C-alpha positions as CSV (number, residue, x, y, z in Angstrom):
1,X,21.7,-5.8,-71.7
2,X,22.8,-7.3,-75.0
3,X,20.7,-6.3,-78.1
4,X,20.6,-10.0,-79.1
5,X,19.1,-12.4,-76.5
6,X,20.2,-16.1,-77.1
7,X,18.2,-17.7,-79.9
8,X,17.2,-20.6,-77.6
9,X,15.4,-18.1,-75.4
10,X,13.6,-16.5,-78.3
11,X,12.5,-19.9,-79.8
12,X,11.1,-20.9,-76.4
13,X,9.3,-17.6,-76.0
14,X,7.9,-17.6,-79.6
15,X,6.6,-21.2,-79.2
16,X,4.9,-20.5,-75.9
17,X,3.4,-17.3,-77.2
18,X,2.0,-19.1,-80.3
19,X,0.8,-22.2,-78.6
20,X,-0.3,-20.7,-75.3
21,X,1.2,-23.5,-73.3
22,X,4.6,-24.4,-71.7
23,X,3.8,-28.0,-72.2
24,X,3.0,-27.8,-75.9
25,X,6.1,-25.6,-76.4
26,X,8.3,-28.2,-74.7
27,X,6.9,-30.9,-76.9
28,X,7.4,-28.9,-80.1
29,X,11.0,-28.1,-79.2
30,X,11.8,-31.5,-77.7
31,X,12.9,-30.3,-74.3
32,X,11.4,-30.5,-70.8
33,X,8.7,-28.3,-69.4
34,X,11.2,-27.1,-66.8
35,X,13.6,-26.0,-69.5
36,X,11.0,-23.9,-71.3
37,X,10.0,-22.3,-68.0
38,X,13.6,-21.4,-67.2
39,X,14.2,-20.0,-70.7
40,X,11.1,-17.7,-70.4
41,X,12.2,-16.6,-66.9
42,X,15.7,-15.8,-68.1
43,X,14.4,-13.9,-71.1
44,X,12.1,-11.7,-68.9
45,X,15.0,-11.0,-66.5
46,X,17.3,-10.1,-69.5
47,X,14.6,-7.8,-70.9
48,X,13.5,-6.4,-67.6
49,X,9.9,-6.8,-68.8
50,X,7.2,-9.3,-67.9
51,X,6.0,-11.1,-71.0
52,X,3.4,-13.4,-69.4
53,X,1.0,-13.4,-66.6
54,X,1.3,-16.5,-64.4
55,X,-1.9,-18.3,-63.7
56,X,-2.8,-21.5,-61.8
57,X,-3.2,-23.5,-64.9
58,X,-0.3,-22.0,-66.9
59,X,0.7,-18.7,-68.4
60,X,-1.2,-16.0,-70.3
61,X,0.7,-13.7,-72.7
62,X,0.3,-10.0,-71.9
63,X,0.3,-7.0,-74.2
64,X,4.1,-6.4,-74.1
65,X,4.6,-10.1,-74.8
66,X,2.1,-10.2,-77.7
67,X,3.8,-7.2,-79.5
68,X,7.3,-8.7,-78.8
69,X,6.2,-12.1,-80.1
70,X,5.0,-10.6,-83.4
71,X,8.4,-9.2,-84.1
72,X,10.4,-12.1,-82.9
73,X,8.3,-14.5,-85.0
74,X,9.1,-12.5,-88.1
75,X,12.8,-12.4,-87.2
76,X,13.0,-16.2,-86.6
77,X,11.2,-16.8,-89.9
78,X,13.8,-14.7,-91.7
79,X,16.7,-16.6,-90.0
80,X,15.1,-20.0,-90.9
81,X,14.5,-18.8,-94.5
82,X,18.1,-17.6,-94.9
83,X,19.3,-20.9,-93.5
84,X,17.3,-22.9,-96.0
85,X,18.5,-20.8,-98.9
86,X,22.2,-21.1,-98.0
87,X,21.7,-24.9,-97.7
88,X,20.3,-25.3,-101.2
89,X,22.4,-22.6,-102.9
90,X,25.5,-23.9,-104.8
91,X,28.5,-23.4,-102.6
92,X,31.3,-21.0,-103.7
93,X,34.2,-23.2,-104.8
94,X,37.6,-22.3,-106.1
95,X,39.2,-23.6,-109.3
96,X,42.9,-22.9,-109.9
97,X,44.2,-22.7,-113.5
98,X,47.8,-22.6,-114.7
99,X,48.7,-21.4,-118.2
100,X,51.1,-19.2,-120.2
101,X,50.2,-15.5,-120.0
102,X,49.6,-15.0,-123.7
103,X,47.0,-17.7,-123.9
104,X,45.3,-16.5,-120.8
105,X,45.2,-12.9,-122.0
106,X,44.2,-13.3,-125.7
107,X,42.2,-16.6,-125.9
108,X,40.8,-17.5,-122.5
109,X,39.9,-14.1,-121.0
110,X,37.7,-12.9,-123.8
111,X,35.7,-16.2,-123.4
112,X,35.8,-16.5,-119.6
113,X,32.9,-14.2,-119.0
114,X,30.6,-16.8,-120.6
115,X,31.7,-19.4,-118.0
116,X,31.3,-16.9,-115.1
117,X,27.8,-16.1,-116.3
118,X,26.7,-19.7,-116.1
119,X,28.7,-20.6,-112.9
120,X,29.0,-17.5,-110.8
121,X,29.6,-19.6,-107.6
122,X,32.9,-21.0,-109.0
123,X,35.8,-18.7,-108.1
124,X,38.5,-18.8,-110.7
125,X,42.2,-18.3,-109.8
126,X,44.6,-18.0,-112.8
127,X,48.3,-18.6,-112.4
128,X,50.1,-17.2,-115.4
129,X,53.6,-18.6,-115.9
130,X,56.0,-19.5,-118.6
131,X,57.5,-22.3,-116.6
132,X,56.2,-25.9,-116.5
133,X,55.6,-26.5,-112.8
134,X,54.3,-29.5,-110.9
135,X,50.5,-29.0,-110.6
136,X,50.4,-30.2,-107.0
137,X,53.3,-28.0,-105.9
138,X,51.8,-24.9,-107.4
139,X,48.3,-25.7,-106.2
140,X,46.8,-25.8,-109.7
141,X,43.8,-28.0,-110.5
142,X,44.1,-27.7,-114.3
143,X,46.8,-26.5,-116.6
144,X,46.8,-25.5,-120.3
145,X,50.2,-26.1,-121.8
146,X,52.0,-26.1,-125.1
147,X,54.3,-29.0,-125.9
148,X,54.3,-32.7,-126.9
149,X,51.7,-33.6,-124.2
150,X,54.1,-35.9,-122.4
151,X,54.4,-34.9,-118.7
152,X,55.0,-37.5,-116.0
153,X,52.1,-38.2,-113.7
154,X,49.7,-36.0,-115.7
155,X,46.9,-36.7,-118.0
156,X,47.0,-34.7,-121.3
157,X,44.1,-34.1,-123.6
158,X,44.8,-32.4,-127.0
159,X,42.9,-29.1,-127.3
160,X,44.0,-27.8,-130.7
161,X,47.0,-27.2,-133.0
162,X,47.8,-23.6,-133.8
163,X,49.0,-21.7,-136.9
164,X,51.5,-18.9,-137.4
165,X,50.4,-15.9,-139.5
166,X,51.7,-12.4,-140.2
167,X,49.8,-9.5,-138.8
168,X,50.0,-5.7,-138.5
169,X,48.0,-2.8,-137.3
170,X,45.8,-1.2,-140.0
171,X,47.7,2.1,-139.7
172,X,51.2,0.5,-139.9
173,X,53.4,2.2,-142.5
174,X,50.7,4.9,-142.9
175,X,48.2,2.3,-144.0
176,X,50.3,1.1,-146.9
177,X,50.6,-2.5,-145.8
178,X,53.0,-5.0,-147.2
179,X,51.2,-7.9,-148.9
180,X,53.7,-10.0,-150.8
181,X,56.3,-12.2,-149.1
182,X,59.0,-10.0,-150.4
183,X,57.4,-6.8,-149.0
184,X,56.8,-8.5,-145.7
185,X,60.5,-9.7,-145.5
186,X,61.6,-6.1,-146.2
187,X,59.4,-4.6,-143.5
188,X,60.0,-3.6,-139.9
189,X,59.5,-6.8,-138.0
190,X,58.8,-7.3,-134.3
191,X,60.6,-10.6,-133.7
192,X,59.6,-13.2,-131.1
193,X,61.2,-16.5,-130.3
194,X,59.1,-18.0,-133.1
195,X,61.1,-19.0,-136.2
196,X,60.2,-17.6,-139.6
197,X,61.8,-20.6,-141.4
198,X,58.6,-22.6,-142.1
199,X,56.7,-19.5,-143.1
200,X,59.5,-18.5,-145.5
201,X,59.4,-22.0,-147.0
202,X,55.6,-21.8,-147.4
203,X,56.0,-18.4,-148.9
204,X,58.6,-19.5,-151.4
205,X,61.3,-17.2,-150.2
206,X,64.8,-18.2,-151.1
207,X,66.3,-16.4,-148.1
208,X,65.1,-16.9,-144.5
209,X,64.0,-14.0,-142.4
210,X,66.4,-13.6,-139.5
211,X,66.1,-11.6,-136.3
212,X,67.1,-7.9,-136.5
213,X,66.1,-4.8,-134.8
214,X,63.9,-5.6,-131.8
215,X,63.5,-9.2,-130.4
216,X,61.0,-9.8,-127.6
217,X,60.5,-13.0,-125.7
218,X,56.9,-12.3,-124.7
219,X,54.0,-12.4,-127.2
220,X,52.0,-9.9,-125.1
221,X,54.7,-7.3,-125.6
222,X,55.1,-8.1,-129.3
223,X,51.4,-7.7,-129.9
224,X,51.3,-4.4,-128.0
225,X,54.1,-3.1,-130.2
226,X,52.2,-4.3,-133.3
227,X,49.0,-2.7,-132.2
228,X,50.9,0.6,-131.8
229,X,52.0,0.3,-135.4
230,X,55.6,-0.2,-134.7
231,X,56.0,-3.3,-136.9
232,X,54.6,-6.5,-138.1
233,X,54.9,-9.9,-136.4
234,X,54.6,-13.7,-137.0
235,X,52.2,-14.8,-134.3
236,X,49.9,-17.6,-133.2
237,X,46.4,-17.5,-134.7
238,X,44.8,-18.2,-131.3
239,X,46.4,-14.9,-129.9
240,X,45.4,-12.6,-132.8
241,X,42.1,-14.1,-134.0
242,X,39.8,-11.9,-131.9
243,X,41.9,-8.8,-132.7
244,X,41.6,-9.5,-136.4
245,X,37.8,-10.0,-136.0
246,X,37.6,-6.6,-134.3
247,X,39.7,-4.9,-136.9
248,X,42.5,-4.0,-134.5
249,X,44.9,-6.2,-136.6
250,X,45.1,-7.2,-140.2
251,X,46.3,-10.5,-141.5
252,X,48.7,-9.5,-144.3
253,X,48.6,-12.7,-146.3
254,X,46.9,-16.0,-146.4
255,X,50.3,-17.8,-146.2
256,X,50.7,-19.4,-142.8
257,X,52.7,-22.2,-141.2
258,X,52.1,-24.8,-138.5
259,X,52.9,-24.0,-134.9
260,X,55.0,-26.9,-133.6
261,X,53.6,-27.0,-130.1
262,X,49.9,-27.9,-129.7
263,X,47.8,-26.8,-126.7
264,X,47.0,-29.4,-124.1
265,X,44.5,-29.6,-121.3
266,X,46.5,-31.1,-118.4
267,X,45.2,-32.6,-115.2
268,X,46.6,-34.8,-112.4
269,X,46.4,-38.6,-112.6
270,X,46.6,-39.1,-108.8
271,X,43.1,-38.0,-107.9
272,X,39.5,-37.7,-109.2
273,X,38.4,-34.4,-110.7
274,X,36.2,-32.3,-108.5
275,X,32.8,-31.2,-109.8
276,X,34.0,-27.7,-110.6
277,X,36.9,-29.1,-112.6
278,X,34.5,-31.3,-114.7
279,X,32.2,-28.3,-115.3
280,X,35.2,-26.2,-116.5
281,X,36.6,-29.0,-118.7
282,X,33.3,-29.5,-120.4
283,X,32.9,-25.8,-121.0
284,X,36.5,-25.5,-122.3
285,X,35.9,-28.3,-124.8
286,X,32.7,-26.5,-126.0
287,X,34.6,-23.2,-126.4
288,X,37.4,-24.9,-128.4
289,X,34.8,-26.5,-130.7
290,X,33.2,-23.1,-131.3
291,X,36.5,-21.4,-131.9
292,X,37.6,-24.0,-134.5
293,X,34.2,-23.9,-136.1
294,X,34.6,-20.1,-136.5
295,X,37.8,-20.5,-138.5
296,X,35.8,-20.7,-141.7
297,X,34.5,-24.1,-140.6
298,X,38.0,-25.5,-140.9
299,X,40.4,-25.5,-137.9
300,X,43.4,-26.1,-140.2
301,X,42.9,-22.9,-142.1
302,X,43.8,-19.3,-141.3
303,X,40.9,-16.8,-141.0
304,X,41.4,-14.9,-144.2
């Protein structure tokens, strides 16, 4: 026999055992007297054990039936309780995010644990990409992009404007760190695709700093090289802020320059936002506000 008799049989049996009547059990379960009788008979045949003694005016549960009923009643209660819990528990939902790898790695990930702590039922899927793809085609609900905020068919909300500043590892050059613009210009520089022109102008340098040595098109690789003490770099404040706070990086000078491409929160215009999207957007706005407040209370300043 199967270890698991059909639930309908067990419900009928438990009801008759508790109420002591086929008729009352039929009324409780909204079925006919005959249906209850057939379920009890089928269960006894399946078990190979008599659970009731048949009498002229009905049935009387026997000792085997009484012991079985106690265990079945507890099991049915557990099933009912589990069902109630899963009905009221927030359902696991998926939220797909698209963004550039550097922002995901250095700004979002250190903060995402706070979101997960409050909304553990929302499953986050991050698609890291340097390309600007159609949100519907890539299956993304929300994107965080850099640019002018003008993308056809999409709604763009300004998050914040970044700054570019010069950083190095504390042990770079044996700890003898360059501090003046002239010393910085003469140092080993890990070049990215970011231009030094605006920074040089802000620093009062007559000659621009041009790419030489190593040029890397990915900020993650640049920062890894800087952390290893292989050079200095001009990088976005949002990517190095936490590392500076931890002491892993040092801001060499208070001189900085504007980053030309702000960050935008991007969503689709062709549909209403799902509840999990609204929750994430609200949380993201709050995190951006905290981040900007932490920049010495002025989002337009560097952190030195």
